TISE-418951 format. One line per field, with one value per residue: residue number from 1; residue in one letter; x, y, z of N, C-alpha, C, CB in turn. Coordinates in steps of 0.05 Angstrom, whole numbers, plus 5000, padded with zeros to 4 digits. Atoms other than C-alpha are relative to their C-alpha. Glycine has a CB too. Layout:
residues N
pos = [NUM|...]
code = [A|...]
n.u = [X|...]
n.v = [Y|...]
n.w = [Z|...]
ca.u = [X|...]
ca.v = [Y|...]
ca.w = [Z|...]
c.u = [X|...]
c.v = [Y|...]
c.w = [Z|...]
cb.u = [X|...]
cb.v = [Y|...]
cb.w = [Z|...]
//
This chain:
residues 167
pos = [1|2|3|4|5|6|7|8|9|10|11|12|13|14|15|16|17|18|19|20|21|22|23|24|25|26|27|28|29|30|31|32|33|34|35|36|37|38|39|40|41|42|43|44|45|46|47|48|49|50|51|52|53|54|55|56|57|58|59|60|61|62|63|64|65|66|67|68|69|70|71|72|73|74|75|76|77|78|79|80|81|82|83|84|85|86|87|88|89|90|91|92|93|94|95|96|97|98|99|100|101|102|103|104|105|106|107|108|109|110|111|112|113|114|115|116|117|118|119|120|121|122|123|124|125|126|127|128|129|130|131|132|133|134|135|136|137|138|139|140|141|142|143|144|145|146|147|148|149|150|151|152|153|154|155|156|157|158|159|160|161|162|163|164|165|166|167]
code = [M|T|R|V|A|L|V|P|G|C|L|A|L|L|P|E|Y|A|S|L|D|D|P|V|D|E|L|R|A|A|C|L|A|A|V|A|W|L|G|E|D|V|R|V|I|A|G|A|Q|G|A|R|V|A|S|S|L|L|A|E|V|G|T|A|P|V|A|S|G|E|A|A|Y|L|I|V|G|N|G|S|A|C|R|S|E|K|A|P|G|H|L|D|P|R|A|A|G|F|D|E|A|L|S|K|A|L|V|T|P|D|P|E|A|L|S|A|L|D|L|G|F|A|D|E|L|W|A|D|V|G|P|I|R|E|A|A|D|L|L|R|S|V|E|T|V|A|V|D|Y|D|D|D|P|Y|G|V|R|Y|W|V|A|R|W|A|Q|S|A]
n.u = [4972|4990|4973|4986|4974|4983|4981|4988|5008|4976|5008|4990|5021|5019|4994|4985|4972|4990|4978|4994|4989|5015|4982|5013|5016|5007|5020|5024|5013|5011|5022|5022|5010|5014|5025|5018|5009|5021|5026|5014|5010|4977|5000|4972|4992|4975|4997|5004|4982|5008|5025|4993|4988|5021|5018|4986|4997|5027|5008|4984|5011|5028|5021|5001|5005|5028|5001|5013|5009|4981|4977|4973|4987|4973|4985|4976|4981|4973|4981|4984|4986|4974|4984|4974|4992|5014|5029|5013|4996|4972|4996|5006|4995|5023|5019|5000|5015|5028|5011|5000|5023|5024|5001|5009|5028|5015|4999|5011|5000|5004|5016|4994|4975|5005|5016|4983|4978|4995|5001|4980|4974|5002|4996|4972|4987|5013|5015|5028|5013|5026|5020|4995|5010|5029|5012|4990|5021|5008|4982|5007|5011|4989|4994|4977|4984|4981|4983|4992|4977|4989|4974|4997|4987|4996|5000|5027|5010|5026|5011|5025|5009|5028|5011|5027|5013|5027|5021]
n.v = [4992|4997|5010|4990|5012|4990|5019|4987|5009|5015|5020|5027|5014|5012|5028|5003|4995|5020|5017|5020|4986|4976|4978|4982|5018|4986|4980|5014|5010|4977|4990|5019|4998|4975|5001|5019|4986|4982|5015|4997|4973|4983|4980|4996|4973|5006|4994|5024|5022|5008|5015|5027|5014|5003|5022|5025|5006|5005|5027|5020|5005|5009|4979|4983|4972|4990|4973|4982|5012|5002|5015|4995|4986|5009|4979|5011|4979|5004|4977|4995|5022|4987|5002|5012|4999|5021|4996|4993|4972|4994|4987|4971|4995|4990|5022|5008|4980|5002|5025|4997|4983|5016|5021|4988|4992|5025|5013|4982|4990|4971|4995|4974|5003|5018|4985|4979|5011|4987|5022|4995|5009|5029|5011|4998|5021|5024|5009|5002|4990|4989|5014|4994|4973|5001|5014|4989|4995|5025|5005|4984|5015|5027|5009|5018|5000|5022|5000|5028|5002|4973|5006|4990|5019|4991|4971|4989|5000|5013|5004|5014|4989|5003|4981|5006|4979|5006|4989]
n.w = [5003|5027|5004|5023|5003|5022|5013|5023|5026|5011|5020|4992|4984|5018|5007|5025|4995|4981|5009|4980|4977|4997|4991|4981|4983|4975|5007|5007|4976|4986|5016|4998|4972|4997|5016|4986|4976|5008|5001|5025|5006|5001|5020|5008|5009|5014|5028|5018|4992|4973|5001|5008|4977|4980|5009|4997|4971|4990|5010|4986|4973|5003|4999|5024|4993|5002|5010|4981|4975|4979|5010|4992|5022|5008|5015|5014|5006|4989|5000|5023|5014|5007|4976|5005|5028|5016|4998|5026|5006|4994|4974|4997|4972|4986|4995|4972|4984|5008|4988|4971|4993|5006|4980|4975|5003|5000|4973|4979|5028|5003|5025|5012|5015|5023|5019|5012|5015|5026|5020|5020|4989|4998|5027|5006|4985|5008|4977|5005|4975|5005|4984|4972|4996|5003|4977|4975|4980|4987|4977|4977|4977|4999|4973|5000|5024|5001|5025|5003|5018|5005|5012|5027|5018|5028|5000|4999|4972|4997|4973|4996|4974|4994|4982|4991|4985|4991|5018]
ca.u = [2885|2917|2978|3028|3089|3146|3183|3230|3213|3273|3264|3306|3245|3205|3200|3227|3293|3299|3361|3390|3428|3381|3422|3371|3347|3349|3312|3261|3247|3237|3191|3148|3142|3121|3070|3041|3037|2991|2937|2884|2854|2918|2920|2985|3018|3072|3098|3096|3158|3137|3067|3097|3138|3078|3033|3085|3097|3022|3010|3066|3033|2964|2928|2911|2910|2843|2821|2779|2749|2784|2854|2925|2975|3036|3083|3136|3196|3270|3328|3383|3415|3480|3516|3575|3615|3578|3509|3459|3466|3541|3571|3542|3570|3503|3468|3490|3463|3398|3388|3406|3354|3302|3318|3309|3242|3218|3239|3215|3166|3162|3104|3123|3194|3168|3116|3171|3217|3248|3227|3275|3335|3310|3308|3380|3399|3355|3312|3240|3208|3145|3102|3134|3118|3047|3035|3067|3001|2989|3046|3012|2993|3037|3045|3096|3152|3192|3250|3261|3314|3360|3418|3446|3463|3490|3493|3418|3387|3329|3285|3231|3191|3124|3081|3018|2969|2904|2839]
ca.v = [1058|1083|1046|1075|1041|1065|1018|1036|1030|0984|0945|0888|0872|0852|0778|0788|0810|0750|0707|0649|0697|0752|0817|0851|0794|0836|0893|0845|0813|0881|0904|0841|0846|0919|0906|0846|0890|0937|0883|0885|0947|0982|1047|1058|1126|1118|1139|1091|1050|1049|1026|0966|0948|0960|0914|0860|0864|0867|0805|0769|0778|0762|0828|0880|0956|0992|1058|1086|1074|1060|1037|1030|1067|1041|1097|1079|1125|1129|1176|1195|1148|1188|1161|1128|1127|1064|1091|1100|1175|1173|1206|1274|1302|1334|1266|1249|1314|1308|1236|1254|1309|1263|1207|1254|1279|1207|1182|1243|1245|1317|1327|1400|1382|1325|1371|1421|1373|1406|1361|1395|1383|1312|1300|1323|1270|1217|1213|1190|1233|1257|1202|1217|1291|1275|1230|1275|1293|1219|1223|1273|1247|1186|1146|1094|1093|1032|1034|0963|0979|1039|1028|1048|0986|1002|1076|1085|1105|1060|1059|1011|1045|1037|1088|1077|1128|1125|1139]
ca.w = [8590|8526|8501|8452|8423|8378|8330|8274|8200|8189|8125|8154|8197|8135|8118|8048|8078|8124|8121|8159|8204|8227|8229|8273|8318|8382|8349|8319|8386|8419|8363|8366|8442|8438|8383|8421|8484|8446|8440|8387|8354|8336|8298|8258|8250|8198|8130|8070|8090|8163|8145|8109|8171|8217|8175|8176|8252|8266|8222|8257|8325|8296|8293|8240|8240|8251|8221|8278|8346|8412|8396|8418|8375|8337|8316|8265|8262|8277|8290|8243|8192|8193|8254|8221|8156|8134|8152|8095|8100|8116|8177|8197|8261|8277|8281|8352|8382|8343|8367|8439|8441|8408|8457|8517|8489|8479|8548|8588|8548|8523|8474|8463|8441|8397|8365|8350|8314|8253|8195|8147|8192|8205|8130|8124|8175|8143|8206|8200|8254|8219|8251|8319|8312|8289|8349|8402|8435|8450|8501|8546|8615|8607|8671|8650|8599|8579|8529|8504|8452|8442|8394|8327|8287|8218|8237|8244|8311|8330|8392|8413|8468|8502|8538|8579|8606|8644|8607]
c.u = [5008|5028|5011|5027|5014|5018|5012|4989|5022|4991|5011|4981|4980|5008|5016|5030|5012|5022|5005|5011|4986|5018|4988|4982|4991|4979|4973|4985|4987|4975|4975|4988|4984|4973|4980|4989|4977|4972|4987|4991|5023|4998|5030|5003|5028|5000|4997|5018|4992|4974|5004|5011|4978|4981|5013|5002|4972|4991|5015|4990|4970|4979|5002|4995|4970|5001|4988|4991|5022|5023|5025|5014|5028|5012|5024|5018|5027|5016|5016|5012|5027|5020|5027|5007|4985|4970|4988|5004|5029|5002|4994|5004|4976|4981|4999|4984|4970|4987|4999|4976|4974|4996|4989|4970|4982|4998|4986|4970|4993|4985|5006|5025|4995|4983|5016|5023|5002|5001|5021|5027|5000|5005|5030|5016|4987|4984|4970|4985|4972|4978|5003|4989|4969|4986|5008|4979|4991|5017|4995|4988|5010|5008|5024|5014|5019|5015|5012|5024|5009|5029|5001|5015|5002|4998|4973|4989|4972|4993|4976|4992|4970|4992|4972|4990|4972|4980|4993]
c.v = [5001|4990|5011|4986|5012|4977|5014|4988|4985|4978|4972|4985|4986|4971|4996|5006|4980|4984|4980|5012|5027|5023|5018|4984|5013|5022|4987|4990|5023|5011|4982|5001|5025|5000|4981|5014|5019|4987|5003|5029|5020|5020|5006|5029|4997|5012|4974|4977|4989|4985|4971|4984|4995|4977|4973|4992|4993|4972|4979|4994|4994|5021|5017|5029|5007|5029|5019|4985|5000|4983|5006|5012|4989|5022|4987|5023|4993|5025|5001|4974|5011|4998|4988|5003|4981|5002|5007|5029|5010|5016|5030|5006|5011|4979|4993|5019|4999|4976|5002|5016|4985|4978|5012|5007|4975|4988|5017|4995|5030|5005|5026|4998|4982|5014|5020|4989|5013|4979|5004|4990|4969|4987|5000|4977|4973|4988|5000|5007|5012|4986|5006|5028|5000|4988|5012|5004|4974|4995|5019|4982|4971|4993|4982|5001|4976|5002|4972|4997|5029|4995|5011|4981|5012|5030|5013|4998|4990|4999|4982|5009|4996|5020|4992|5024|4991|5014|5028]
c.w = [4971|4999|4974|4998|4975|4991|4976|4974|4986|4981|5006|5017|4982|4993|4975|5003|5020|4988|5023|5026|5001|5010|5021|5019|5026|4995|4993|5024|5016|4986|5003|5028|5004|4985|5013|5025|4994|5001|4973|4996|5002|4977|4994|4991|4988|4972|4984|5009|5028|5001|4991|5024|5021|4992|5004|5030|5012|4991|5015|5028|4998|5003|4975|5009|4997|4991|5020|5025|5021|4990|5016|4975|4995|4983|4988|4992|5012|4999|4975|4988|4990|5023|4996|4970|4982|5002|4973|4992|5004|5026|4998|5029|5016|5009|5030|5018|4994|5014|5030|5009|4995|5021|5027|4998|4999|5028|5021|5005|5000|4974|4986|4983|4976|4979|4985|4983|4973|4978|4978|5009|5002|4973|4992|5013|4995|5024|4993|5025|4995|5016|5030|5006|4999|5025|5027|5021|5015|5025|5023|5022|5001|5028|5001|4973|5002|4973|4998|4982|4994|4990|4972|4982|4972|4997|4999|5028|5001|5030|4997|5028|5003|5021|5007|5016|5008|4981|5008]
cb.u = [5018|4998|5000|5003|4998|5016|4986|5031|4989|5017|5010|5027|4986|4997|4974|4988|5004|4976|5026|5020|5031|4976|5009|4982|5016|5025|5011|5006|5021|5021|5007|5009|5023|5017|5006|5015|5023|5005|4981|4975|4977|5026|4985|5007|5000|5005|5027|5007|5029|4998|4981|5021|5023|4984|4993|5028|5012|4980|5006|5029|5004|4995|5003|4979|5016|4985|4984|4975|4990|4988|5005|5015|5002|4999|5008|4991|4990|5014|5018|5022|4983|4995|4985|5001|5030|5009|4993|4971|4982|5013|5029|4971|5023|4985|5008|5029|5011|4997|5017|5027|5000|5002|5027|5016|4996|5012|5029|5004|4979|5028|4971|5003|5022|4985|4977|5010|4997|5026|4972|5002|5004|4972|4984|5012|4999|5020|5005|4992|5017|4993|5001|5030|5011|4993|5008|5014|4976|5004|5029|4979|4970|5025|4977|4991|5016|4986|5023|4977|4992|5000|5005|5015|4985|4980|5015|4981|5002|5000|4992|5002|5007|4994|5001|4998|4999|4995|4975]
cb.v = [4980|5029|4969|5032|4969|5024|4973|4997|5023|4988|5008|5004|5020|5017|4984|5018|5029|4981|5017|4979|5003|4996|5016|5021|4975|5012|5017|4976|4985|5022|5003|4972|4999|5023|4990|4974|5016|5012|5010|4981|5008|4983|5026|4981|5021|4970|5014|5008|5009|5024|5014|5000|5017|5026|5004|5002|5024|5021|4998|5009|5025|4979|5019|4990|5019|4996|5001|5014|4972|4988|5006|4974|5030|4973|5024|4982|5027|4978|4998|5019|4989|5029|4985|4970|4995|4973|5022|4993|5017|5015|4996|5007|5019|5020|4976|4998|5027|4997|4976|5013|5026|4987|4988|5026|5016|4980|4995|5029|4985|5015|4999|5022|4988|4975|5014|5019|4969|5017|4999|5030|5013|4992|5016|5027|5006|4979|5019|4971|5020|4997|4971|4998|5019|4983|4971|5027|5013|4977|5002|5023|5000|4997|4987|4971|5027|4972|5022|4985|4985|5018|4969|5027|4973|4987|5008|4986|5028|4972|5028|4968|5030|4971|5029|4974|5026|5010|4983]
cb.w = [5016|4990|5000|5001|4996|5008|4992|5000|4983|5024|4973|5015|5018|4974|4998|4979|5010|5009|4994|4989|4997|5019|4976|4985|5006|5013|4976|4981|5018|5003|4970|4993|5020|4990|4971|5008|5012|4973|5022|4999|5019|4998|5008|4977|5025|4999|4994|4972|5000|5018|4980|4977|5011|5003|4971|4988|5015|4990|4970|5001|5017|5019|5025|4980|4983|5027|4975|4986|4996|5026|4971|5011|5005|4985|5019|4976|5010|4985|5024|5006|4976|4992|5020|5008|4998|5009|5021|5000|5016|4977|5009|4990|5003|4982|4984|5010|4994|4970|4992|5009|4983|4972|5005|5005|4973|4980|5008|4993|4984|5000|5007|5021|5018|5010|5014|5021|4997|5001|4988|4993|5028|5011|4979|5009|5030|4990|5025|4990|5013|4970|4995|5007|4978|4975|4999|4994|4987|4981|4991|4992|4999|4981|5013|5006|4997|5003|5001|4989|4973|5027|5000|5001|5000|4982|4976|4979|5012|4988|5013|4997|5002|5010|4989|5016|4983|5029|5001]
//
């Protein structure tokens, strides 16, 4: 069985940003559970920031990324960062529609829609979807989908999701 998980590249998940009051405790718990669910031998699909977050989460659950061989996959990406006036990218009215379409493609899942994501438009909305687009084919023949987190704290759309498929 192939396992695939999606977590956001949220810097608040890194230990160096920890504080007495965890501003993303629910998100952190969902990410750690999804990463632990992957087991050992995890291949990471992420950009530079996402790779930092993935390494930290993997270390926290006691595993390390692998470069090749049979593996589970950890995708690091997120929706727009333009969902409110205080969001990092400020409010963009197009963000809600973009995130809604992305959410539907993740939950269905729809590899064709994910492969066709417009990276230029995503950049305008501060969405980190390159890794999601790159990993879209992993979601073919999925038998189970679980969405453990779906929210937009601080105006950034985050999902924590898990997909499993037979070999």
